[in-house]
N, C-alpha and C positions, 0 to 999 in steps of 0.2 A: 465464280461469284465474287471472289476477292478483287478482281480487277475492276468491278463496277462500284466498289464501296466508296471511292473518292470522286465518282462522277456526279456532277450536279444534276444533269438531265435524268439520271437513273433515280436519284432521290425524289425529284419532282414527280416523275412517272409513278413511283411507288406510292407517293402520297395520294395522288388522285385515284390510282387503282384501288388503294385501300378504302377510300371513301365510296367508290363505286361498288366494290364487293361487299363492304359492310352494309350499304343500303340494300343491296339485293338480298343479303342474308337476313337483314331485319325484316324486309317485306315477306320473304318466304317463311320466316319463322312466325310472323304474325298470321299469315294464311294457315299455317299448320295448327297454330293455337286455336284459331277460329274453327277449323274443321274438327279438331279434337273436341272442342266444346259442343259442336253440333253432332257428335258421335258418328261422323261420316266413316271413320275407319272401322266401325263395328258392323255396319250394314251396307258398305260400299256406296253410301250416299243416297240410298233409296228414300229414306224418310225426309232428308233435306230436299231432294228433287221433287218429291210430292208436295212439300210445303211451298217450294218455289212455284210450281205449277198452279197450286191453289191460289196463291197470292196474285198470280198473273191472270187467272180466269175469273175470279170472283167479281172484280169490278165490271167486267163485261156481262156477266150473268145478271148483275143488278141493273145494268143499263138496258138489257133485253127485257127484264121484268117490267121496268118503268115504261118502256115502249109499248108492251102489250097492254098495260093498264091504260095508257093514254089512248090506245086504239079502241078500247071498249067504251071509252067516254066520247069517242068521235073526234078526239083532238088530232089524231094522225091516222094514216091509212096503213093497215097491217101489211098490205101488199108491197109497200115501200121499205119493209124491214131490212131486206138484203142490201139495199142501196145505202141506208143510213148507218149500218153497222159494218160497213166494208173495211174500216180501218182496224178492226179487231184482229189480233194475231191468231185467234182461234175461231173455228167455225161454231155458230150458235144455232140451236134448234129448239123451237117452242112446240111442245106436244101436250095433248090432253092427257091428264094423269090417269083418268078412268078408262078411256077407250084407246089411248095410245095414238090418237090421230095427230098427224103433224100439222100444226097451224101455221108455222113460219120457219124460214131457214135463211142463214147468212153464211156463205162460204161452203166449201166442200169438206166432207168428213172422211174422204179417202186418205189413207196413210196416216191417220191419227194414231198417236202412241199413248195418249192420255185423254180421259174424259172426266167431266165433273158435272153432276146434276144437282139442282136445287129447286124446290117448289117456289113459286113466285111469292107466296105469302110468307116465306121464310125471311124475306128482307124487310127491314123496318119501313113503315109507311106505304107498303105495297098491299093494296086490297083489290082483288079481281073477282068478277062475278062467276067466273068459271075456274075450276081447279086445274091449273096448268103447271107444267114442269119445264124449266129452262135447263138445257144441257150444252156444255162447251166441249169441243173436240180440239185437242192441241196437237199439231203436227210435230214431226221430229225436229224440224228446223223452222221454228216460228219466226215470223218477221214482225216488224213494228214493235219490238220489245225495247225496254230501257237498258242503259248500260249496267245497272246493278244486277239485272237478271243475267246478262251476258257474263259479267265478272264472276258471279257465283257459280254459273254453269262451268266456267273455265276452271275455277278452283276445284270443283268436284271432279272434273275430268283429269286434272293435274294433281290429284291428291297424293299420289306416290312420287310423282316427279318433283313436287315441292321439297320433299325430304332430300332428294339427291341434289337439287339446286342449293338448298340451305347448307348442306354439308360441304359441297364443293366451294361455294362462295366463302364459307367460313374458313376453309383451309387456305384459299387464295388470299383472303384478307389477313390472316395470321402470317402468311409468308411475306406479304408486303410490309406488315408491321415489324416483323423480325428483321427484315432488310433495312428498314428505317433505323431501328435501334442499333443494328450492327454497323451501319454506315455513319452513325452519329460520331462526330469528332474527326472523321477522315475527310481530308480535302486534298485536291490535286495540288501538287507542288509543296506539300508539307509532309515531313516524316513524323510518324507516330500520331498522337492525339493533338489536334490543334483546335483551339476554341476561337470561334469568330465572335464578333460583337454581339450577335444574336444568341450564341451559345452561352455568353456571360450574363444573360438576362437573369436578374434575381428571381428565384422561384416564388419567394414569399410575396413579391409584388404581383406576380401573375395570379397567384391564388387569391390575393386580395381583389384583383380586378374581376375574377370569376364570381367571387362573393358579391361584389358590387353590382355586377350585371344581373345576378340572380335576384337581388333585392329590388332592382329597378323594374324588372319584368315579372315580379312575383304575382301581381294581380291581373296579368294579361292572359287572355284565353285564346283558344282556337289557333288562328294564324300566328299570334304572338308566341304561343308556346312552341309551335313548330320552328319559328325563327330562332327562339332562344335555344332550343335543342341543337339546331344546326351550328349556331355560334359556339355553344359549349363543346360540341364535337370537334370543330375546327381548332379551337384553342387547346383542347386536350391533345389533339394530334400534333400540334405545333410544340407543345410543352414536353411531350414524351421524348423526342430526340434531344431536346435541350437537357432534360434530366439525365438521359443516358450518357450524353457527352460529358456532363459534369461528374457523373459517377466514374467514368473512365479516367478523367483527369484528376479525380480526388478533390474536387472543389464544390461538391454538391451542397455542403453546409457553409463553406467559407464565402460563397458568392451571394448569400442572402443578406439583406439589409439588417435583419435582426442580429445575425452573427457579427456584422461589423459594429453595430451599436453596442452589443454586449462586450465585444473585445475592447472597445474604447472605454466602456464603463469599468471593465476589469482592470485595465491599465490605470485608470484613475484611482480605483480602490487600492490596488497594489502600491501605487505611489503614496496614498494616504497612510497605508499600513506601514510602509518603510519609514515615512516621516514620523509616525507615532513610535515606531520601534527605536528610532534614534534618541527619543526623549529618555531622560533618566527615569528610573523606576519610581522615584518619589513623585515626579511630575505626572507619570502615567496614573499613579494611584489618585493623585489630586484631581486629575481630569475625570477619572471614572466616578469618583465621589460627587463631583459637580454635576455630571450627567444624571446620576442616580437621584440627587436632590432635585434637579430640575423636573425630572419625570414625576417624582412624588408630589412636587408643588402643583404641577399641571393636573395630576389625577385628584389630589385633595380639593383643588379649586372647583372641580366638576364632580365631586363625590356623589351628587344626587343622580348622576347618569350612570346606568349599569355598565355601559361599555368601559367607562373610565375606571370603575371599581375593578372590573376584570383585568384591565391593563395594569393597575396597581398591584394586584395579586401576582400577575405573571412576572412583572418586573422584579418584585421582591423574591419570588421563587427562583428566577434566574440568577439574581444576586446571591442567594443562598447557595445555589449549586456552584457558582463561580468561586465563592469563598471556600467551599468544601474542596474544590479543585486546587486552590492555592494552598490550603492546609496540607493536602496530600503531596503536592510537589515539595513544599518546605520540609515535610517529614522525610521524604525520600532523600533530599539533599542533606538533611541533618544526619541520617544514617550513614550516608556516604562519607561525610566529614568525620564522623565518629570512627568508622572503619579505617579511614586514612590515618587518623590520630593514633589508633591502636596498632598501627603497623600491618593491617590486613591488606596485602597487595593483590589478593585474588578477588576481592569484592568490588564490583564496579557499580556505578550509579546507573540505574535504568532510566534513560532519557526518553523512552517511548511514551508518547502522550503529553510530553512537555513542549512548551512553545516559548519563544521569546527569550527573555532574560533567564528564566528558569532552565531552559534547555542549554543555553550558553554556559551558565554556571555549572550545570551537571557535566558538560563536556570538559570544562576547565578542571573540575575535580578529577575526572578520569584521566586527563592529560597529566595532571600533577601526580596522580597515582602511578601512571606508567613511567613518568620521569624518575620518581623515587625508586620504583622497582628496578628500572634500568640502572640507576646509579648504584643501588645495593648489589645488583648482579655483577656490575663491573668491579665494584669494590671487593666482592667475594672472590671473583675470578682473579683479581690482582693479588689478593692475599694468598689464594691457593697457589698461584704461580710463584709468588715469592717464597712460600713455604717449601714448595717442591724444589726451587732453585737452591735454597739454603740446605735442604736435606741432601740433595745430590752433591753439592759442592763439599759439604761436610764429609760425606762418605768418600769422596775423591781425595780429600786432603788427609783423611785418617790413615789411609794405607801408607803413603810415603812418610807421614809423620811417625808412625809406629817404627818404621825402619830407622829413622833419625834417632829416636829415643833409645832404641836398642843399641845402636852403634855408639851413642854417647855413653851409655852404661858400660860398654866394653872398653871404651877409651879411658873412662874413669878408673877402671880396674888395672890398667897398664901403668907402669912406672915411667913417668915422663920427667926427664931431668930439666927440661926448660921450663921455668916458672911462667913465662909469658904464654906458652902453649897451654899450660894448665889453667890459666885464667881464661883463655879463649874457650877451652872445653867447658868451664863453669858457666860462661855466658851462653854458650849454645844449649847447655843443659837447662838453664833457667828459662830461656826463651822458648825452647821446645815444650817444656812443661806448661808454660803459659799458653802456647798455641794449642796444646792438647786440651787444656781446660776450656779454651774458646770453642774448640770443635765439639766438645761434649755439651757445652751450653747451647750451641746452635742446634744440635740434634734434640736436646731436651726441649728447647723452645719450639721447635717444629712439631714435636709430638704433643706438647701441651696445647698449642694453638689449634691443632687438628683434632684434638680429643682422643688421641691414640694411647693415652696413659690410663692403665687400669686403676679403678678406684675401689678400695676395700673399705666399705662403710663400717664404722664402729662408733660407739659413744666415747667422746673425748672430753676430758676435763681441761679447759684452756688454762686454768690456774696452774695445774701441774705442768702442762706443756710449756708455758711461758717461763715458769720457774726453772725448768730443765735447760731451756735455751739460754737464760741469763747465767746459769751456773756454767754452762759450756763455754760461754764467751767472756768469763770473768778475767782470765789471764790476758786475752787479746785486747779487751777494753782497757785493762790496766796498762798494757804496753802502749796503747794509743793515748794514754793520759785522759781517759774518759771514765766518768763515774756513773754507773747504772743506778737508776731509781726505780724500783719495782713496786707497783701498786696493784694488788690483786683484789678481786671482788670478794666481799664478805660471804656472798652466797656461793653455791657450787654451780658455776656456769657450764652446763653440759651442752655439747653440740654433737651433731652426727656428721662425721667427716672421716677422712683418711689421715691417721696420725702421721704417717710417713710423708705424705704430700704436704700437710700443714707444717711439719717440721722443715721441709724444704723451703716453703714460703718464708717462714720466720728466719731461717738461715740466710736466705738472700737479703732480707731486710737488715739483719745484723751485720752481714758482710759489707753492705753499703755504708752502714754507720761507721764501721772501722775504717773504711777507705775515705769517706768524705766528711766525717764529723770534725769539728774544730777541737783541737786538743785543749784540755783544761776545762771542758764543759761537761754538762750532765746529759745522760741519755735516759729518757723517761719511757718505761715499759708498764703498760696498765691493761687490766681487763675490767669489763663492766657488764652487768646483766640488767637490762631495762626492758620490762615487759616481756615480749616474745623474741627479743633480739639479744645477742651476745656480741660485744665488740672487743677487739684487741687493738691497742694503739701503741705506736712507736714514734717517738718525737726526739729530734736532735737539732743542734745548731750546725749549719753547714760551714765548712772552712772556705768554700768558694761562693762567689756571688751567684745566686740562683736566677739566671736570666732566662730560664726555660720554664714554660707553663707546666702545671701539674699533669695536664693531658699529654703533653709531649714526652714527659719523663717515662710514661709507660710504653712508649714506642720502642721498637728494637734499635739497638746501637746508639741510643741517646744516653749521654753521660752528664753527670752534674758539673764537671769541669770542662769549660769550653776548650781549654788547651789540650785536653785529653792526655795530660802528662802522667796521670796516675794509672795504676793497673786496673784492669776490668774490661769487660766486653760490651757493656751497655745493654746486656740481656737480662740482668737479674730482676729488675722490676717487671719487665715484660713476661718473664717466666712466672713470677709470683702472681701477676694478674691472671694469667691463663690457668694456673693451677687452682687459684681461688674460685674462678668461674666453674671449673670442673666439679668442685665440691659444693656448688650452688650457693656460694657466698659472694659478698660484695667487697671490692677492693677499691679504695679511694685514696688519693693523694691530695695534700693541701700544702701550698707554699705561701708563707707570710714573711716577706723579707728574707732573712736567712734561716727562718724556722722551717724545718721539713717535718711533715706529719703524714704517717701512713696509718690507715684505719681499715681493719678487716671486720666484716659484719657477717654473722651466721644466724640462722634460725635456732632458737633455744629449745632444748628438750626439757620438759618439766615432768619429773617422775613423782607419782603419787605415793 
């Protein structure tokens, strides 16, 4: 069958055969329906056959009764009855009802298969002087009958054959139809599905033509209805292969005129939406307000008409819903901005249901959040790698440094006669001790930055602690020509901290004072308790120009003297900052000219 799909002659043959078999099936089905209505299949057509015979004989019985009546009146001769009724398909006999005497005869009664008797006075307007009966005898194959009798006789005799004909013709018609649908789109000389100019016919135009044809012939009857049905059938048969070909090619909707018009309309609408989308939000708002005012003016001007009142209500209801949508979007964006401001990098703005500027703004917030999160992760990773590097290098340096220090101690115990060699040993000793201090500071800075330092929480009086620190550094400050000014809070400022770690913080600050403070100046040490905060302040005048910002001073390896000629590792303030953070305190530096100020802030403990 596949080799016939692209043959034009096969398609044309299938088309006409379908019409033929469909017509045969329709005629056979109509006959079956008629026979079922006449109950032919219940009594094998006996009742219908009797009805046919009655309808065939009764007119001739009436004609025989009229002839007998006229013979009694002398208008005709009864002896001529046979000659005048010779065209009858049945034999007619007139007999006396009482005596059974035969009065007249027309035709032979031999071989008759059906007879029908009627009294003459049973017919309207037939009055006879004698009581007579007219009888018709119908042979098996009557002659001189009309085509309707012959057709109905044929139907009765073919009552079971019609079922076979209808089923067979239906099967053949369906086969032809399936062949037409299967061959649709296949043409000789083309691979796959190929649409001809006829296959590209817009289906909506054809349907519109069918509707127009129906409307033009709606009030036409009899022959007009038959012609309309034939035209409808032919158009439908022509459209089915077109529809099948377009389905195979996937263009069943795209080929319609409605689709093309809608596609152009959608393009224009998208263009208009893009144009409006490029407008600033203020202009969009102004345009929306203008449209809303215009609709309200039109509706108010026709307020007496109910449809405009309904339109006004709908417009304002839609406006209210739109404003509610705007408020929801703004609230979502507000929450996203607040989360970003609070440092919550896991909370993202849900842009589902947002459109236009709101969606873009939400996406920008999410992008900014991701950027900040990425930067924080990179910074954390960098700090971790730096800390690991410092820790590893410090441990690697510590082993050979210990050997150097030990051998220097051994050399110092030996008697060396050369004074120059003794000076060299002293330099090595001093520098190795400095390097050991640097290594210890590196390890401590790494531990403090990573939070690996244990914290023993206890109530600490900062007045006592700062007083101890000042007393401890009295001699060193005097050696550096610095005068300490100690100002303690009148109240008892208690904080919860680790006294050992806090001492280390203050020790680093005082060490920086001794290294970098200008000789002959004062060093101010103070404590204060204000509200729920306790502050410790250390202020001094730097001997070097402070060209470094306060934030940079807390970085590792940053020192107050740019020449780096003084001793120190540049880790003291960084360690102090990390240790203060471990104790949940605040560490702040301020630089004003040559004035250096360090402020420690802790939550205050108030005892009842």
